[in-house]
C-alpha positions as CSV (number, residue, x, y, z in Angstrom):
1,M,-47.0,2.1,3.0
2,A,-47.6,2.7,-0.7
3,G,-48.0,6.6,0.5
4,T,-45.0,6.2,2.3
5,G,-42.5,5.2,-0.3
6,V,-43.9,7.9,-2.6
7,A,-42.8,10.5,0.0
8,L,-39.2,8.8,0.6
9,L,-38.9,8.9,-3.4
10,T,-40.2,12.5,-3.6
11,L,-37.4,13.5,-0.6
12,L,-34.6,12.0,-2.6
13,T,-35.6,13.3,-5.7
14,A,-35.8,17.0,-3.5
15,C,-32.7,16.1,-2.3
16,P,-30.0,15.2,-4.8
17,R,-26.4,14.0,-3.8
18,P,-24.4,16.9,-4.2
19,Y,-21.4,16.9,-6.9
20,P,-18.0,16.8,-5.7
21,P,-15.9,20.2,-5.9
22,Y,-14.3,20.9,-9.1
23,V,-10.5,20.5,-8.8
24,P,-9.2,22.7,-11.4
25,P,-6.4,21.3,-13.4
26,V,-2.6,22.0,-12.6
27,T,-0.7,22.9,-16.2
28,L,3.1,23.1,-16.3
29,N,5.1,24.1,-19.4
30,F,8.3,22.4,-20.4
31,Q,11.4,22.6,-23.0
32,F,13.5,20.6,-24.6
33,P,15.8,20.3,-27.1
34,A,15.3,20.7,-31.0
35,T,13.6,17.4,-31.8
36,P,12.4,15.4,-35.0
37,V,8.6,15.0,-34.8
38,T,7.1,11.6,-35.2
39,P,3.5,10.2,-35.1
40,D,4.6,8.6,-31.6
41,L,6.3,11.4,-30.0
42,R,4.7,11.7,-26.6
43,L,5.2,13.7,-23.2
44,A,4.1,12.1,-20.5
45,A,3.7,12.6,-16.4
46,F,3.8,9.2,-14.6
47,Y,4.3,8.0,-10.9
48,F,5.4,4.8,-9.3
49,E,3.3,2.3,-7.0
50,Q,4.8,-0.4,-4.6
51,D,2.5,-3.2,-3.3
52,S,4.8,-3.6,-0.2
53,P,8.4,-2.0,1.2
54,G,11.3,-3.4,-1.1
55,A,8.9,-4.6,-3.6
56,E,9.4,-3.6,-7.5
57,A,8.5,0.2,-8.3
58,K,5.6,-0.3,-11.2
59,A,5.2,3.0,-13.4
60,K,1.6,4.4,-14.1
61,L,0.4,6.9,-16.1
62,L,-1.2,9.9,-14.7
63,G,-1.7,11.9,-18.0
64,T,-0.1,12.6,-21.6
65,G,0.8,16.1,-23.0
66,Y,0.0,18.5,-25.6
67,L,2.5,18.8,-28.4
68,S,1.7,21.2,-31.1
69,T,2.8,19.2,-33.8
70,Y,0.9,20.8,-36.8
71,N,2.9,22.0,-39.6
72,T,6.2,21.7,-37.9
73,T,9.1,19.2,-38.4
74,T,10.8,19.8,-35.2
75,L,9.5,20.7,-31.5
76,S,11.3,22.4,-28.5
77,T,7.8,22.8,-26.4
78,G,4.8,21.1,-24.6
79,T,2.4,21.4,-21.7
80,I,0.7,19.1,-19.6
81,S,-2.3,19.3,-17.6
82,M,-2.6,17.0,-14.9
83,D,-6.4,16.3,-13.8
84,G,-7.1,18.1,-10.1
85,S,-9.3,15.0,-9.4
86,A,-6.7,12.6,-10.4
87,L,-4.1,14.5,-8.2
88,N,-6.2,14.3,-5.2
89,A,-7.0,10.8,-5.9
90,L,-2.9,10.3,-6.0
91,K,-2.5,12.2,-2.9
92,A,-4.6,9.3,-0.9
93,N,-2.8,6.3,-2.7
94,A,-1.1,4.4,-0.1
95,K,1.4,2.7,-3.2
96,C,2.6,6.1,-4.1
97,V,2.9,8.0,-0.8
98,L,5.5,6.3,1.0
99,P,8.1,7.3,3.6
100,F,10.5,9.9,2.5
101,K,13.4,8.7,4.8
102,G,14.5,5.3,3.3
103,G,12.9,5.8,0.3
104,E,13.9,8.8,-1.6
105,T,17.0,8.7,0.8
106,T,18.0,5.2,-0.1
107,G,21.6,4.3,-0.4
108,M,22.5,7.8,0.8
109,Q,24.6,8.7,4.1
110,N,24.2,11.4,7.0
111,V,20.6,11.6,6.2
112,V,18.9,13.9,8.4
113,V,14.7,14.3,7.8
114,T,13.0,16.7,9.6
115,P,10.3,15.6,10.5
116,D,11.1,11.9,9.6
117,T,7.9,10.6,9.6
118,V,7.3,12.7,6.4
119,K,5.6,10.3,3.2
120,T,5.8,11.9,-0.3
121,C,4.4,10.8,-3.8
122,N,6.4,11.8,-6.9
123,V,5.2,13.0,-10.4
124,Y,8.1,12.7,-13.0
125,F,8.4,13.8,-16.8
126,S,9.4,12.4,-19.9
127,L,9.5,13.1,-23.5
128,F,10.1,9.8,-25.5
129,R,8.8,7.7,-28.5
130,D,6.1,5.1,-27.8
131,T,6.7,2.8,-30.0
132,N,5.5,-0.5,-28.0
133,G,2.0,1.7,-27.5
134,N,1.8,1.7,-23.9
135,S,1.9,5.5,-23.2
136,L,5.1,4.9,-20.8
137,P,8.3,5.9,-21.4
138,E,10.8,2.7,-21.8
139,T,14.5,3.3,-21.1
140,T,15.0,2.7,-25.0
141,E,12.3,4.9,-25.9
142,E,12.9,8.0,-23.2
143,L,14.6,10.9,-25.2
144,H,14.4,13.5,-22.6
145,R,14.0,13.9,-18.7
146,T,13.9,16.1,-16.1
147,H,15.3,15.7,-12.4
148,D,12.2,18.6,-11.3
149,L,9.5,16.7,-9.6
150,Y,6.1,17.7,-9.3
151,S,5.8,16.3,-5.6
152,Y,3.2,15.7,-2.5
153,A,4.4,16.0,0.9
154,S,2.1,14.9,4.1
155,S,3.6,17.7,5.9
156,A,6.2,20.6,5.2
157,F,9.8,19.2,5.7
158,T,13.7,19.7,5.0
159,Y,16.6,17.2,4.7
160,S,19.9,16.8,4.0
161,F,22.5,13.7,2.9
162,T,25.7,13.2,1.1
163,S,26.1,11.0,-1.8
164,P,27.7,7.3,-1.4
165,D,30.9,8.9,-2.5
166,S,30.6,11.7,-0.8
167,R,31.3,14.0,-3.6
168,S,27.7,15.5,-3.5
169,A,25.7,17.2,-0.9
170,E,22.1,17.8,-1.2
171,T,19.6,19.6,0.9
172,G,16.0,20.4,0.3
173,S,12.8,22.2,1.4
174,R,9.6,20.9,0.6
175,V,5.9,22.3,1.6
176,A,3.0,20.5,2.6
177,G,0.6,19.5,-0.2
178,W,1.4,19.6,-3.9
179,S,4.6,21.6,-5.4
180,V,6.9,21.5,-8.2
181,V,10.4,20.7,-6.7
182,R,13.3,22.4,-8.6
183,H,16.8,20.7,-9.2
184,E,19.6,22.7,-9.3
185,V,23.5,21.5,-9.0
186,L,26.0,24.0,-8.3
187,Q,30.0,23.0,-8.1
188,P,31.8,25.9,-5.9
189,S,35.1,27.4,-7.5
190,D,36.9,26.3,-4.3
191,T,36.1,22.6,-3.7
192,P,36.7,21.0,-7.1
193,N,35.1,17.5,-7.6
194,R,32.3,18.3,-5.3
195,F,28.9,19.2,-5.8
196,V,26.3,20.8,-3.6
197,V,22.2,19.8,-4.8
198,T,19.1,21.6,-3.9
199,M,15.2,20.1,-4.3
200,N,13.6,22.9,-3.0
201,S,9.5,24.0,-3.6
202,V,9.3,27.1,-5.8
203,P,6.4,29.6,-5.0
204,T,3.1,29.0,-6.9
205,A,3.6,31.7,-9.0
206,D,6.7,30.3,-10.3
207,E,5.2,26.9,-11.6
208,A,4.8,28.8,-14.6
209,I,8.5,28.7,-15.0
210,A,8.9,26.2,-18.0
211,I,10.6,22.7,-16.6
212,R,13.7,21.8,-18.7
213,L,13.9,18.2,-20.2
214,H,17.4,17.0,-21.3
215,P,18.9,13.6,-21.8
216,D,19.6,11.6,-18.9
217,S,22.1,12.5,-16.8
218,D,23.5,12.1,-12.7
219,R,21.0,13.4,-10.7
220,L,23.5,14.5,-8.0
221,T,26.6,15.7,-10.4
222,S,24.6,17.1,-13.4
223,M,24.4,20.6,-14.1
224,G,22.6,22.4,-17.0
225,A,24.8,24.1,-19.5
226,N,25.6,27.6,-17.6
227,G,25.7,25.2,-14.5
228,G,22.8,25.1,-12.2
229,L,19.2,24.3,-13.0
230,K,18.8,21.7,-15.7
């Protein structure tokens, strides 16, 4: 029996368990209005978890960004590198990956989602002053945010809906897996007080284009300074 134990130990030593494959991080760039530098200035990526349908959504930190604050009094750019393994774990998190229909479309009219069984999990971004030290943006701390997303979809899908007041019509197309989803709002000249919103996945090559952070605004009507992307 002793010989068998030694042989088994030798076999286990000779055949170590393989390491999980390396998953590279996803790095995104950000631009925002010039902001005074303070020790508590933070750029964060976060997501929400729900313990059950209809339960309160709780913010969870995914990662903090890099802000080059050395020898400067104001800042207008930053980067976030999201850990690849953490993103892999997040797309398997049943408290984040939830049905798109009835989730992101809650309260909207004329909702059409194809396929309507798709599930999504979104990562959000915020620039804020972390006055309470919990590394998550609170309403009173937030300086700038974006309506762009880093989003996981269980399958490729398309959707459309109209806002509760019928002033905005939104359409979107997302690819399966993770992608940057860009927010764009247009106001056609022939339909005053009507807005056309799109939320589409962008090609991987375009993910290097900086995401613009701005003061909080209505996602269904808010346009950039020159219209369109914000």
